[in-house]
C-alpha positions in Angstrom: -42.0 40.8 7.9 -44.2 38.2 6.2 -43.8 36.8 2.7 -45.2 39.1 0.1 -47.9 37.7 -2.2 -47.4 40.3 -5.0 -46.0 39.1 -8.3 -42.4 40.4 -8.3 -41.7 40.5 -12.0 -41.9 44.1 -13.2 -41.2 45.7 -9.8 -38.7 48.5 -9.5 -35.5 48.6 -7.3 -34.1 52.0 -8.2 -31.2 51.9 -5.8 -29.2 48.8 -5.0 -25.5 48.1 -4.7 -25.2 44.8 -6.7 -21.4 45.0 -6.8 -21.2 44.9 -3.0 -22.8 41.4 -2.7 -20.4 38.4 -2.3 -21.1 37.3 -5.9 -21.6 40.3 -8.1 -22.4 38.4 -11.2 -24.9 36.2 -9.4 -26.6 39.2 -7.9 -27.1 40.8 -11.4 -28.4 37.5 -12.8 -30.9 37.1 -10.0 -32.2 40.6 -10.5 -32.5 39.9 -14.3 -34.2 36.5 -13.8 -36.6 38.0 -11.3 -37.6 40.7 -13.8 -36.9 43.5 -11.4 -36.0 46.8 -13.0 -32.8 47.5 -11.0 -30.5 50.5 -10.8 -27.1 49.2 -9.7 -25.5 52.2 -8.1 -21.7 52.4 -7.6 -19.7 54.0 -4.8 -16.6 54.9 -6.8 -16.0 55.5 -10.5 -13.6 52.6 -10.7 -16.4 50.3 -9.9 -18.6 51.4 -12.8 -17.0 49.6 -15.8 -17.5 46.1 -14.4 -21.0 47.0 -13.2 -21.8 48.2 -16.7 -20.2 45.2 -18.4 -22.6 42.9 -16.5 -25.6 45.2 -16.7 -25.5 45.7 -20.5 -26.0 42.0 -21.0 -29.4 42.3 -19.3 -32.9 43.7 -20.0 -33.7 44.8 -16.5 -30.4 46.0 -14.9 -28.7 49.3 -15.4 -25.4 50.6 -13.9 -25.1 54.1 -12.4 -21.8 56.0 -12.3 -21.2 57.2 -8.7 -18.8 58.8 -6.2 -20.4 58.2 -2.8 -20.2 61.2 -0.4 -19.1 58.9 2.4 -16.0 58.0 0.3 -15.1 61.4 -1.1 -12.4 62.0 1.6 -10.4 59.1 0.2 -11.5 59.2 -3.4 -12.0 62.8 -4.4 -9.2 62.5 -7.1 -11.3 59.9 -8.9 -13.6 62.6 -10.1 -11.3 62.7 -13.1 -12.2 59.1 -13.8 -15.9 59.9 -13.3 -15.5 62.7 -15.9 -14.0 60.3 -18.4 -16.9 57.8 -18.1 -19.8 60.3 -18.0 -20.6 60.2 -21.7 -21.0 56.4 -21.5 -24.0 56.3 -19.2 -27.3 58.1 -18.6 -27.4 57.0 -14.9 -25.5 58.7 -12.1 -25.3 57.5 -8.6 -24.7 57.2 -5.8 -23.8 60.9 -5.4 -24.7 63.6 -3.0 -23.9 64.9 0.5 -23.6 63.4 4.0 -23.3 65.5 7.1 -23.5 62.6 9.5 -21.0 62.7 12.4 -18.5 60.4 10.7 -18.4 62.3 7.4 -19.0 65.9 8.3 -15.2 66.6 8.3 -15.1 66.0 4.5 -18.0 68.3 3.8 -15.9 70.8 1.8 -14.7 68.1 -0.4 -18.2 66.6 -0.7 -19.5 70.0 -1.8 -16.8 70.4 -4.4 -17.5 66.9 -5.9 -21.3 67.3 -5.8 -21.3 70.7 -7.4 -19.0 69.3 -10.1 -21.3 66.3 -10.7 -24.4 68.5 -11.1 -22.6 71.0 -13.4 -21.3 68.3 -15.6 -24.7 66.5 -15.7 -26.3 69.8 -16.6 -23.8 70.3 -19.5 -24.4 66.8 -20.7 -28.2 66.9 -20.3 -30.7 64.1 -19.8 -28.8 62.4 -17.0 -30.8 60.6 -14.2 -29.3 61.0 -10.7 -29.8 58.9 -7.6 -28.9 61.4 -4.7 -27.9 60.8 -1.1 -28.8 63.6 1.3 -28.2 62.6 5.0 -28.6 65.7 7.2 -28.2 67.9 4.0 -31.6 67.9 2.5 -31.8 71.7 2.2 -28.3 72.1 0.8 -28.8 69.3 -1.7 -32.0 71.0 -3.0 -30.2 74.3 -3.1 -27.5 72.8 -5.3 -30.0 71.0 -7.5 -31.9 74.2 -8.0 -28.7 76.2 -8.8 -26.7 73.7 -10.8 -29.1 71.3 -12.4 -31.8 73.5 -14.0 -35.2 72.1 -15.1 -34.8 70.2 -18.4 -31.1 69.5 -17.9 -31.6 66.2 -15.9 -33.7 64.3 -13.5 -33.2 63.7 -9.8 -34.3 60.7 -7.6 -33.8 61.4 -3.9 -32.7 58.1 -2.4 -33.9 57.4 1.2 -35.0 61.0 1.7 -35.3 62.2 5.3 -36.0 65.8 5.0 -39.0 67.8 6.2 -42.5 68.0 4.7 -41.7 71.4 3.4 -38.5 70.0 1.8 -40.5 67.3 0.1 -42.8 70.0 -1.3 -39.8 72.0 -2.5 -38.3 68.9 -4.1 -41.5 68.1 -5.9 -41.6 71.7 -7.3 -38.0 71.1 -8.5 -39.2 68.0 -10.4 -37.6 65.4 -8.1 -38.7 61.8 -7.6 -38.2 59.8 -4.4 -37.1 56.2 -3.9 -38.5 54.5 -0.8 -37.4 51.3 0.9 -39.0 49.1 3.5 -36.5 50.0 6.2 -37.7 53.7 5.9 -41.3 52.5 6.4 -40.4 50.6 9.5 -39.8 53.9 11.3 -42.8 55.8 12.5 -41.0 59.2 12.2 -40.6 58.6 8.5 -44.2 57.9 7.7 -45.4 61.6 7.6 -42.7 62.4 5.1 -43.6 59.4 2.9 -47.2 60.4 3.1 -46.2 63.8 1.7 -44.7 62.3 -1.5 -47.1 62.5 -4.4 -47.9 59.1 -5.8 -46.7 60.2 -9.2 -43.2 60.9 -7.8 -42.9 57.6 -5.9 -40.3 54.9 -6.8 -39.2 51.9 -4.7 -35.7 50.7 -3.8 -34.0 48.2 -1.5 -30.6 49.9 -0.9 -29.3 46.3 -0.5 -27.1 45.0 0.9 -27.3 47.9 3.4 -30.8 46.8 4.4 -32.0 43.4 5.6 -35.0 41.2 4.8 -35.6 38.1 6.9 -32.2 38.6 8.6 -30.2 38.6 5.4 -29.1 41.4 3.1 -32.0 42.6 0.9 -31.9 41.7 -2.8 -33.9 43.4 -5.6 -36.9 41.1 -5.4 -37.3 42.2 -1.7 -38.6 45.5 -3.1 -42.0 43.7 -3.0 -42.0 44.4 0.8 -41.7 48.1 0.1 -44.7 47.8 -2.2 -46.7 46.0 0.4 -45.8 48.6 3.1 -46.5 51.7 1.0 -49.8 50.2 -0.3 -51.0 49.8 3.3 -49.9 53.3 4.2 -51.4 54.9 1.2 -54.6 52.6 1.2 -54.0 51.1 -2.2 -53.8 47.5 -3.5 -50.2 46.3 -3.9 -50.9 45.6 -7.6 -52.2 49.1 -8.1 -49.2 50.6 -6.4 -46.8 48.4 -8.4 -48.4 49.7 -11.6 -48.1 53.3 -10.4 -44.4 52.8 -9.7 -43.8 51.3 -13.1 -45.6 54.2 -14.8 -43.5 56.6 -12.8 -40.3 54.8 -13.9 -41.4 55.1 -17.5 -42.1 58.9 -17.0 -38.7 59.3 -15.4 -36.9 57.6 -18.3 -38.7 59.8 -20.9 -36.1 62.1 -22.3 -36.2 65.7 -21.0 
């Protein structure tokens, strides 16, 4: 990876875990000073109030209310806390399903939680969800179609690894996709990323779970995703950055 030349202010990191950095407050401040539009997703509802407290002081950072599928086995009871906070935010994440080997045993609980999240979001209306779907792309789309009807909310599929047909189905359901540079480093992911319409493309880092230059990625490192996608899609980085900003504005337009 080489240093990106693209101006970073105004870029979009739509999925980052700012509260999991050693200094949460510093991580929020750095995203704000860099001018990166950052969605700070949370893994449990208990983490949201502090995330929101820091984010609401900024122009560029927003906090999402989550219950991560990988933590549902231990934290399913916190769905009651999630319910109590739902009215305070438009942003939901990280939520979804994970059928990886370590988490498949909690799939029944994950399904309960995810169905509940989608139903409550549909009732509330106008929520924006960042959704995890490891080895569960079809089921996630089935649930979105059944429990979050068009006009009741918007979905961003984080680090999507489904098939081309599932990308096409997700597009028909109105979904967006957030793409990071680690995804682009794998040849097997490229045909899937090529299938995503440009008007549904967002960028993310998923920091600190990804790395840039041997250290945990930070929101400004989303510039490398812009560089990689622009090469793949044969566009100038500035043009792609502008497209992503336009997509974010469209996403945030009320349903």
